[in-house]
C-alpha positions as CSV (number, residue, x, y, z in Angstrom):
1,M,-148.0,26.5,96.1
2,T,-149.6,29.6,96.5
3,G,-153.1,28.7,96.4
4,C,-155.2,28.3,99.1
5,A,-156.3,24.9,101.5
6,G,-159.9,23.9,101.8
7,G,-161.6,22.7,105.1
8,A,-162.1,27.0,106.3
9,R,-165.5,28.0,106.8
10,R,-167.5,31.6,106.3
11,L,-167.4,34.3,109.0
12,L,-167.8,37.6,109.1
13,I,-165.3,39.7,111.1
14,R,-167.4,43.3,111.8
15,N,-166.1,46.8,113.2
16,A,-162.6,46.2,112.7
17,R,-159.6,48.7,112.2
18,L,-157.9,47.4,109.4
19,V,-153.9,47.6,108.6
20,D,-153.8,45.7,105.5
21,G,-150.0,44.5,105.4
22,S,-149.4,47.2,102.3
23,G,-148.3,49.8,104.4
24,S,-151.8,51.7,103.6
25,P,-152.7,53.7,106.6
26,A,-155.5,52.3,108.8
27,R,-159.4,51.8,108.1
28,P,-162.7,51.0,110.0
29,A,-164.1,47.9,107.8
30,D,-165.5,44.8,107.9
31,L,-164.2,41.5,106.4
32,V,-166.0,38.3,104.8
33,V,-164.0,35.4,105.0
34,D,-165.4,32.7,102.6
35,G,-163.9,29.4,103.6
36,E,-160.4,29.7,102.4
37,R,-160.2,33.1,100.8
38,I,-161.1,37.2,101.9
39,A,-164.8,37.2,99.6
40,A,-165.1,41.0,100.7
41,I,-164.1,44.2,102.7
42,G,-165.2,47.2,102.4
43,Q,-166.8,50.0,105.1
44,P,-168.3,48.6,108.2
45,G,-172.1,47.3,107.3
46,S,-171.2,48.1,103.7
47,V,-170.2,43.7,103.2
48,S,-173.8,43.2,104.8
49,S,-176.3,41.0,102.9
50,A,-179.2,38.9,103.0
51,S,-176.8,35.9,102.2
52,L,-174.3,36.7,106.1
53,R,-177.2,36.1,108.4
54,D,-176.6,32.8,109.0
55,L,-172.9,33.4,109.4
56,P,-170.4,33.2,112.9
57,V,-169.8,36.8,113.9
58,M,-167.3,38.3,115.6
59,D,-167.5,42.3,116.8
60,A,-164.4,43.2,116.4
61,S,-164.6,46.9,118.0
62,G,-161.6,48.2,119.9
63,L,-159.6,45.6,117.9
64,M,-157.2,45.2,115.0
65,V,-156.9,43.0,112.0
66,C,-154.1,41.8,109.6
67,P,-152.2,39.5,107.7
68,G,-151.2,36.7,109.3
69,F,-146.9,37.3,110.3
70,I,-144.0,36.0,108.1
71,D,-141.4,34.2,109.7
72,I,-138.6,34.7,106.2
73,H,-136.6,33.4,108.7
74,S,-136.7,30.6,111.2
75,H,-135.4,26.7,111.7
76,G,-137.8,24.8,112.0
77,D,-137.1,21.9,109.1
78,L,-137.7,19.0,111.4
79,V,-140.6,20.4,113.3
80,L,-142.4,20.9,110.4
81,A,-141.7,17.0,109.5
82,L,-143.1,15.9,112.2
83,P,-146.7,13.7,113.2
84,P,-149.1,16.5,113.2
85,A,-150.6,15.8,116.6
86,A,-146.4,16.5,118.4
87,Q,-145.8,19.3,115.7
88,R,-149.0,21.5,116.2
89,Q,-147.7,20.9,120.4
90,L,-144.0,22.3,119.0
91,L,-145.5,25.6,117.3
92,D,-147.6,26.2,120.0
93,G,-145.5,29.7,120.3
94,R,-145.7,30.6,116.9
95,I,-149.2,30.1,116.1
96,S,-150.5,32.0,119.3
97,Q,-148.2,35.4,118.4
98,G,-149.6,35.5,114.7
99,I,-147.7,33.7,112.8
100,T,-149.4,31.8,109.8
101,T,-146.0,31.3,107.5
102,Q,-142.8,30.7,107.9
103,I,-139.6,29.6,106.1
104,V,-136.8,27.4,106.6
105,G,-133.5,26.1,104.7
106,N,-131.8,29.1,106.6
107,C,-128.6,29.5,107.9
108,G,-127.0,26.9,105.4
109,L,-128.4,24.0,107.5
110,G,-131.3,22.1,106.6
111,V,-131.6,18.8,105.9
112,F,-131.4,18.1,102.1
113,P,-129.8,17.1,100.4
114,R,-128.6,13.9,101.4
115,T,-126.8,10.7,101.0
116,A,-126.2,7.7,102.8
117,R,-122.2,8.9,103.3
118,S,-122.9,12.5,104.1
119,E,-126.3,12.2,106.2
120,P,-124.1,10.9,109.5
121,L,-122.7,14.4,109.4
122,L,-125.8,16.0,108.3
123,R,-127.3,15.1,111.7
124,A,-124.7,15.8,113.7
125,V,-124.7,19.4,113.1
126,V,-128.7,19.3,112.9
127,D,-128.7,18.0,115.8
128,W,-129.4,21.3,117.6
129,M,-132.8,22.0,115.5
130,T,-133.7,18.3,116.2
131,P,-137.1,17.3,118.2
132,R,-136.4,15.4,121.2
133,I,-139.9,14.3,122.3
134,L,-141.2,11.1,122.7
135,A,-143.3,10.5,119.9
136,D,-145.5,7.8,121.7
137,E,-146.9,10.8,124.0
138,Q,-148.1,12.2,120.8
139,G,-149.4,8.4,119.5
140,G,-146.8,7.3,118.1
141,G,-143.5,5.4,118.6
142,G,-140.0,6.3,119.5
143,E,-138.4,8.8,119.2
144,L,-139.9,12.2,116.4
145,A,-138.2,12.7,113.6
146,A,-136.0,9.3,114.0
147,E,-136.6,9.0,110.1
148,W,-136.0,11.6,107.0
149,P,-137.9,9.8,104.1
150,W,-136.8,12.1,101.8
151,S,-133.0,12.5,100.0
152,D,-133.9,16.1,98.5
153,L,-136.2,18.9,98.3
154,A,-138.7,18.2,96.4
155,G,-139.2,14.8,98.6
156,Y,-139.5,17.2,101.9
157,L,-141.6,18.8,100.5
158,E,-143.9,16.3,99.2
159,H,-143.0,15.1,103.5
160,L,-144.8,17.7,104.4
161,E,-147.6,17.5,102.2
162,N,-148.9,14.5,102.0
163,N,-147.9,14.9,106.8
164,G,-149.9,18.5,106.3
165,V,-148.7,21.6,107.9
166,W,-149.9,23.8,110.7
167,I,-148.9,26.8,109.1
168,N,-147.2,27.8,105.2
169,A,-144.1,26.8,105.2
170,G,-141.9,27.2,102.4
171,T,-137.8,27.0,102.1
172,L,-134.5,27.3,100.6
173,Q,-132.1,25.2,99.5
174,P,-129.4,25.3,102.6
175,H,-126.0,25.3,101.2
176,G,-124.0,23.6,103.3
177,P,-125.7,20.1,102.9
178,L,-124.9,20.7,98.6
179,R,-122.0,21.1,100.4
180,M,-121.7,17.8,102.6
181,E,-122.7,16.1,99.3
182,V,-118.9,16.6,97.9
183,A,-116.7,17.4,100.6
184,G,-118.1,15.7,103.9
185,L,-116.7,19.0,106.8
186,S,-113.0,18.8,104.8
187,R,-111.3,22.1,103.2
188,T,-111.8,20.9,100.1
189,P,-113.2,18.8,98.1
190,V,-113.3,14.7,98.1
191,D,-112.8,12.0,95.2
192,M,-113.3,14.5,92.9
193,T,-111.8,17.4,91.5
194,E,-112.7,21.5,92.7
195,A,-115.1,21.0,89.4
196,E,-116.7,18.3,89.3
197,A,-117.7,19.4,93.0
198,M,-118.9,23.1,91.9
199,G,-120.9,20.8,88.7
200,V,-122.1,18.3,91.5
201,M,-123.5,21.4,94.1
202,S,-125.1,23.6,90.7
203,R,-126.6,20.6,89.6
204,R,-128.1,19.5,92.8
205,L,-129.4,23.6,93.4
206,T,-131.2,23.7,89.6
207,E,-132.9,20.1,91.1
208,A,-134.0,22.6,94.2
209,L,-134.8,25.4,92.6
210,D,-137.1,24.4,89.9
211,S,-138.9,22.2,93.5
212,G,-140.0,25.3,94.0
213,A,-136.7,26.8,97.0
214,F,-136.9,30.4,97.6
215,G,-133.4,30.3,97.0
216,M,-130.5,29.3,98.3
217,S,-128.7,30.3,102.3
218,T,-125.5,29.9,103.4
219,G,-124.5,29.2,107.5
220,L,-120.6,31.0,107.3
221,I,-119.6,30.2,110.9
222,Y,-120.4,27.3,110.7
223,P,-119.2,23.2,108.9
224,P,-119.0,23.8,106.0
225,G,-120.3,26.7,105.0
226,L,-116.9,28.0,106.6
227,F,-114.8,26.2,104.4
228,A,-116.3,28.1,101.2
229,S,-114.4,30.2,99.5
230,T,-115.8,33.6,97.9
231,E,-115.4,32.3,94.5
232,E,-117.5,28.7,95.2
233,L,-120.1,31.0,96.4
234,A,-120.6,33.7,94.1
235,T,-120.7,30.2,91.8
236,L,-123.6,28.6,93.4
237,A,-125.5,32.4,93.3
238,A,-124.8,32.5,89.6
239,T,-126.3,29.2,89.1
240,M,-129.2,30.4,91.2
241,A,-129.5,33.6,88.5
242,R,-129.5,31.0,85.8
243,A,-131.9,28.5,87.3
244,G,-134.0,30.9,89.7
245,G,-134.2,34.3,87.7
246,P,-135.1,37.1,89.4
247,A,-137.4,35.6,92.1
248,A,-135.3,33.7,93.9
249,F,-132.9,35.2,96.9
250,L,-129.5,34.2,98.2
251,A,-129.9,34.3,102.1
252,S,-127.1,34.8,104.3
253,H,-125.6,34.2,108.6
254,I,-122.4,36.4,106.8
255,R,-119.0,35.1,107.6
256,G,-118.3,37.2,110.8
257,S,-120.8,39.5,112.7
258,S,-117.8,41.4,115.3
259,E,-114.4,42.3,114.0
260,T,-115.1,41.4,110.4
261,L,-118.8,42.7,110.1
262,L,-117.1,45.4,107.3
263,E,-116.1,42.5,105.0
264,A,-118.8,40.2,105.3
265,V,-121.0,42.4,104.4
266,G,-118.9,43.8,101.5
267,E,-118.8,39.7,100.3
268,L,-122.3,38.9,100.5
269,L,-122.7,42.6,98.4
270,D,-120.4,41.6,95.9
271,I,-121.4,38.4,95.1
272,G,-125.5,39.3,94.3
273,R,-123.8,41.8,92.3
274,S,-121.5,40.0,90.4
275,A,-124.0,37.2,90.4
276,G,-126.9,39.0,89.9
277,V,-129.0,38.1,92.7
278,P,-131.2,39.4,95.1
279,V,-129.4,39.1,98.8
280,Q,-130.7,39.4,102.2
281,H,-128.7,40.1,104.9
282,S,-130.1,37.2,107.8
283,H,-130.6,38.3,110.8
284,S,-128.5,41.1,111.1
285,E,-126.6,42.4,114.2
286,A,-124.0,42.8,115.2
287,V,-122.1,40.7,118.3
288,G,-120.4,42.2,121.2
289,R,-120.6,46.2,122.6
290,D,-117.2,47.1,120.7
291,H,-118.9,46.6,117.4
292,W,-122.5,47.7,118.1
293,R,-121.5,50.9,116.2
294,K,-120.9,49.3,113.2
295,I,-124.6,48.5,112.3
296,E,-124.9,52.5,110.9
297,T,-122.3,51.5,109.4
298,V,-123.5,48.5,107.5
299,L,-126.5,50.0,107.0
300,G,-125.3,52.7,104.9
301,M,-123.5,50.1,102.6
302,E,-126.5,48.8,102.0
303,E,-128.9,51.7,101.1
304,S,-125.7,52.7,98.8
305,A,-125.7,48.9,97.3
306,R,-129.7,49.7,97.0
307,T,-129.0,52.7,95.3
308,S,-127.1,51.7,93.0
309,G,-129.7,49.9,91.7
310,Q,-129.1,46.4,94.0
311,P,-131.9,44.3,95.4
312,V,-130.9,44.4,99.2
313,S,-132.9,43.0,102.2
314,F,-132.4,42.3,105.5
315,D,-134.2,40.7,108.8
316,M,-133.5,40.7,112.4
317,F,-135.2,39.4,115.4
318,P,-136.0,42.1,118.1
319,Y,-134.0,41.1,120.8
320,T,-130.4,41.1,122.5
321,A,-129.6,37.7,122.2
322,A,-129.1,35.5,119.8
323,A,-129.7,31.4,119.4
324,T,-127.3,28.4,118.0
325,M,-125.6,25.7,118.7
326,M,-122.7,25.3,120.8
327,L,-120.1,24.7,118.0
328,A,-120.2,27.7,116.9
329,I,-118.1,29.3,119.7
330,Y,-114.9,26.7,117.9
331,P,-112.4,27.6,115.1
332,P,-112.9,25.8,112.7
333,W,-110.0,24.0,112.0
334,A,-111.0,22.4,114.9
335,L,-114.4,21.5,113.4
336,E,-113.2,20.2,110.1
337,G,-113.9,16.4,109.7
338,G,-117.3,16.9,111.9
339,V,-118.8,16.5,115.2
340,D,-116.8,13.5,115.8
341,R,-113.3,14.7,114.6
342,L,-113.8,18.5,117.3
343,L,-114.9,15.8,120.0
344,A,-111.9,13.1,119.4
345,R,-109.7,16.5,119.6
346,L,-111.3,17.9,122.9
347,A,-110.4,14.7,124.0
348,D,-106.6,15.2,123.8
349,P,-104.6,16.9,126.0
350,E,-103.0,18.2,123.4
351,A,-105.9,19.4,120.9
352,R,-107.7,20.8,123.8
353,A,-105.2,23.4,124.3
354,A,-104.1,24.0,121.4
355,I,-108.2,25.0,120.5
356,G,-107.8,26.1,124.1
357,R,-105.3,28.8,123.2
358,S,-107.4,29.9,120.1
359,I,-110.6,30.8,121.6
360,E,-108.7,32.9,124.3
361,T,-106.4,34.8,121.5
362,V,-107.2,34.9,118.0
363,R,-108.1,38.5,117.1
364,P,-110.4,37.8,113.5
365,S,-109.2,38.9,110.6
366,W,-110.3,39.0,106.9
367,H,-108.6,36.9,104.8
368,P,-108.3,38.2,101.1
369,R,-109.0,34.5,100.1
370,P,-111.5,32.0,101.8
371,P,-111.5,29.3,103.3
372,W,-109.3,30.6,105.8
373,T,-106.3,29.6,106.8
374,P,-105.5,27.3,109.4
375,D,-105.3,29.4,111.8
376,G,-107.5,32.1,110.8
377,W,-111.2,33.1,112.2
378,P,-114.1,35.1,111.3
379,H,-115.9,35.5,114.0
380,N,-115.1,34.6,117.6
381,L,-117.4,34.1,119.7
382,V,-116.1,34.2,122.6
383,R,-113.6,37.6,122.4
384,A,-116.9,39.6,121.3
385,V,-118.7,38.6,123.9
386,G,-117.3,37.0,126.8
387,W,-118.2,33.4,128.5
388,D,-120.8,34.9,130.9
389,R,-122.5,36.4,127.6
390,I,-122.8,32.7,126.5
391,T,-125.6,30.5,128.6
392,I,-126.8,27.1,127.7
393,G,-129.5,26.7,125.6
394,S,-130.6,22.5,126.0
395,V,-129.0,19.6,126.2
396,G,-128.6,16.3,125.4
397,T,-129.3,13.7,128.3
398,E,-132.4,14.6,130.9
399,D,-129.0,13.7,133.9
400,S,-127.6,17.1,133.0
401,V,-130.8,19.8,132.4
402,G,-129.8,21.7,135.4
403,L,-127.0,22.9,133.9
404,E,-129.6,24.5,130.6
405,G,-129.6,28.8,132.0
406,M,-126.4,28.8,132.9
407,S,-123.3,30.9,131.6
408,L,-120.5,29.4,130.3
409,S,-118.4,31.3,133.3
410,D,-121.1,30.1,136.8
411,L,-120.4,26.5,134.5
412,G,-116.6,26.6,134.9
413,R,-117.6,27.4,138.4
414,A,-119.7,25.0,139.2
415,R,-116.9,22.2,137.9
416,G,-114.1,23.8,139.4
417,K,-112.9,24.6,136.1
418,T,-112.1,27.4,133.3
419,P,-115.1,27.9,131.8
420,F,-113.7,26.4,128.2
421,D,-112.9,23.9,129.8
422,A,-116.0,23.3,131.6
423,I,-118.0,23.2,128.6
424,S,-115.2,21.1,126.3
425,D,-116.3,18.4,129.3
426,L,-120.2,18.6,128.3
427,M,-120.2,18.8,124.8
428,I,-118.1,15.3,125.1
429,E,-120.4,14.0,127.1
430,Q,-123.4,15.2,125.6
431,Q,-121.8,14.0,122.4
432,G,-122.6,17.6,121.2
433,M,-125.6,18.3,121.7
434,V,-125.9,21.2,123.4
435,S,-127.2,24.1,122.6
436,Q,-126.3,28.8,123.4
437,I,-127.6,32.0,123.4
438,I,-125.1,34.1,123.0
439,H,-126.2,38.3,124.8
440,G,-125.4,41.3,123.5
441,I,-126.2,41.2,120.1
442,S,-127.0,44.3,118.6
443,G,-127.3,45.6,122.4
444,D,-128.0,45.0,126.0
445,D,-130.5,45.1,128.6
446,V,-128.9,48.5,128.7
447,R,-128.8,50.1,125.4
448,E,-130.9,49.2,122.5
449,E,-129.5,51.3,119.9
450,G,-128.6,49.1,117.5
451,L,-131.4,47.0,117.8
452,E,-133.5,49.8,117.5
453,M,-131.6,51.1,114.5
454,L,-132.8,48.1,111.9
455,L,-135.5,47.5,113.3
456,S,-136.7,50.7,112.2
457,H,-135.0,50.5,108.5
458,P,-137.6,50.6,105.8
459,A,-135.1,47.7,104.3
460,G,-135.4,45.2,107.5
461,C,-138.0,42.5,108.2
462,V,-139.0,41.2,111.5
463,C,-138.1,37.3,112.1
464,T,-137.5,35.2,115.1
465,D,-134.5,33.2,113.8
466,A,-135.4,30.6,116.9
467,D,-138.6,27.8,117.2
468,D,-139.7,25.5,119.9
469,F,-137.9,22.3,119.9
470,G,-139.3,20.5,122.8
471,K,-135.6,20.5,125.0
472,G,-134.7,23.1,127.4
473,R,-135.0,25.9,126.7
474,P,-135.9,27.7,123.7
475,H,-135.4,31.5,123.0
476,P,-138.3,33.5,123.7
477,A,-138.4,34.9,120.0
478,A,-140.3,31.6,119.4
479,F,-143.4,32.5,121.9
480,G,-142.8,36.0,121.6
481,A,-140.8,38.0,118.6
482,F,-143.5,39.6,116.8
483,P,-146.1,40.4,119.5
484,K,-142.7,41.8,121.5
485,V,-142.6,44.5,118.5
486,L,-146.3,45.6,118.4
487,G,-146.6,46.4,122.6
488,R,-143.1,47.4,123.3
489,Y,-141.6,49.3,120.2
490,V,-145.1,50.0,118.9
491,R,-147.3,51.1,121.1
492,D,-145.2,51.7,124.1
493,Q,-142.1,53.4,122.5
494,A,-143.2,54.6,119.0
495,L,-140.3,54.2,117.2
496,L,-142.9,53.2,114.3
497,G,-145.8,53.5,113.5
498,W,-148.4,50.3,112.9
499,E,-149.0,49.8,110.2
500,E,-145.1,49.9,108.9
501,A,-144.4,47.7,112.0
502,I,-147.5,45.5,110.5
503,H,-145.6,45.8,106.8
504,K,-141.9,44.3,108.3
505,M,-143.6,41.6,109.4
506,T,-146.3,40.7,106.3
507,G,-146.4,42.5,103.3
508,R,-142.7,42.7,102.8
509,P,-141.3,39.7,103.6
510,A,-144.3,38.0,101.0
511,S,-143.2,39.6,98.1
512,L,-139.2,39.4,98.4
513,L,-141.1,35.9,99.0
514,G,-143.1,36.7,95.2
515,L,-145.7,35.7,97.0
516,G,-149.0,37.6,95.6
517,D,-151.9,36.6,97.5
518,R,-150.5,36.6,101.3
519,G,-149.4,39.4,103.5
520,V,-151.9,41.3,102.9
521,L,-155.3,42.0,102.8
522,R,-157.6,42.6,100.0
523,Q,-160.0,40.5,98.4
524,G,-158.9,37.0,96.5
525,A,-156.3,36.9,98.7
526,C,-156.1,34.0,101.0
527,A,-157.3,33.9,104.7
528,D,-154.3,34.3,106.7
529,I,-155.2,37.0,109.7
530,V,-154.2,37.7,112.7
531,V,-156.9,39.8,115.0
532,L,-155.2,41.9,117.8
533,E,-155.6,43.9,120.8
534,P,-153.1,47.4,120.6
535,G,-153.5,48.1,123.9
536,K,-152.1,44.4,125.2
537,V,-150.7,42.9,122.0
538,D,-147.0,42.2,123.6
539,G,-144.9,39.0,124.0
540,A,-144.5,37.6,127.3
541,A,-141.8,35.3,127.2
542,T,-138.4,36.0,129.3
543,F,-135.0,33.9,129.1
544,D,-136.2,32.8,132.1
545,Q,-139.9,31.9,130.9
546,P,-139.6,30.8,127.6
547,R,-142.7,29.4,127.1
548,R,-145.0,31.9,128.0
549,T,-147.9,32.5,125.5
550,A,-147.9,35.8,123.9
551,S,-150.6,38.2,125.4
552,G,-153.9,40.5,123.1
553,I,-153.3,38.0,120.3
554,V,-157.0,37.2,119.9
555,C,-157.3,35.2,116.8
556,V,-155.7,33.6,114.3
557,M,-156.8,31.9,111.0
558,V,-154.5,30.1,108.7
559,N,-156.4,29.7,104.9
560,G,-159.5,31.0,107.0
561,S,-159.1,28.1,109.8
562,V,-159.3,29.5,112.6
563,V,-156.3,27.6,114.8
564,H,-155.8,30.3,117.9
565,A,-158.2,31.9,119.3
566,D,-158.6,34.0,122.5
567,A,-161.1,32.1,124.9
568,E,-162.8,36.0,125.9
569,R,-162.4,37.8,123.2
570,S,-163.1,35.9,119.7
571,A,-166.5,34.5,119.1
572,F,-164.4,31.8,116.4
573,K,-163.7,29.1,119.7
574,D,-164.1,25.9,117.6
575,Q,-160.6,26.0,116.1
576,E,-160.1,23.3,113.0
577,E,-158.5,19.4,114.5
578,R,-156.5,19.2,111.3
579,P,-153.5,21.1,109.8
580,A,-154.5,24.1,107.7
581,G,-151.8,25.3,106.4
582,R,-150.1,25.0,102.9
583,V,-146.3,23.9,101.5
584,L,-145.3,26.7,99.5
585,R,-143.5,26.5,95.8
586,R,-141.4,29.5,94.7
587,G,-143.9,30.9,91.7
588,R,-146.5,29.0,91.4
């Protein structure tokens, strides 16, 4: 729902520099929160009355007040499903950087729908985003998120509501589980005709949209999305246009961000145009130095589409590295059948040699009619960035945590093997439970022109594309993405202004999601609020120390409840002890 949660209180923020999320110029203001909503906003002193005399007051002189940040692209699907105490622990980095709303179900990856047949495959693919800390440390028993008490999107959202969420949460319907239900992790539908399979997927998608999904996402470098044809995706997008109306959108991790970047963007635009649905280019990027220059062309293609009347937007994270599953370094044919089949191939000397040859020799190229031929491959990550630019993010067992943070080149040297053999052995040892961080995304430590071009473009939103799963080394965006933009690119580099940057974090994503009462500070809106110190705000997390709390975030409110407060600067130190978030559904 787009309504606000209860349990909040009345309070007054005085003398703030208000940036309301609309893109309008900052202005001095007082702001009154009454329960879950903003009761009044006015010039300093103008909202004073006898009824306000007993309210807790925060003097925000020298501070900025803005809407809570909306992360339109995250992967905390299973973090949100945790018991409240454990959930709060793993959401600490998000809350402390000012995120009050997040959207999950991205990149075609997710946890619904599921059947008895598809669940083992589904669990294996999303294992990298499954929390691993022990529930008995948080007042329960067993491993967190071991059970999924839902079978579809409606059941998932009902679980979140019954369980409680610390921040507002909504979801897309991921394409991957739709396809797994009818085809497992094979290239073609299983035990049914293609028409029958499309009928099942379309019906499931319609049910998800009716239950409040904000749209559908695809992950076209991951199984099973990489096996889907353009026609399959266009058919589902047309279903979405009929069932979801103009408010539902297609978010896509496109097929390739290196050699095939331009063709992959063209495919997304073609699908959106033919189906008549808005499209969101997920974490727009160029992977590998040879391809950074293509970002300008990508932005030009998307701008041209907008000029012709097509609704096109994108999100991006403010780092030159990305986090994902280690499965993504392997060629499509090696992933057919799922994680167990991949591990069996890696254990077979002949099959392993063939996989290694593919990684070393296959240059990605665009096939006119995906799914790809046995030798086809739209996005070879190793070829794009090299073994030395891929590091281990997390592993599945305690005895191997010392490998986290190590590059695959260093892993090979440490084990006296090639990087390919070393990581393939580790994948077998960890049963595929290995994540990676890929460097060289839209720039590097020296050059950031591509990243800055994306960040400064008016059609973009800021996102994290990162979460803390309680294991390994999370991407630092999980703790610092939004403050990093404000500190480094707004205050220090003046790449864009405060109002524009905050609009990209609040009003713009809210508009894309159709959230009329979030993402902007106005009378009657939900009281999702961030109070920050402009001179100090920044992202402190690094790849070596990824869980460092952001600086300069003074206070964070979710639906009027204080969920984070700086002990020195905030007058509201009595933080909420219960989940304050609301489950969001499209159009409601």
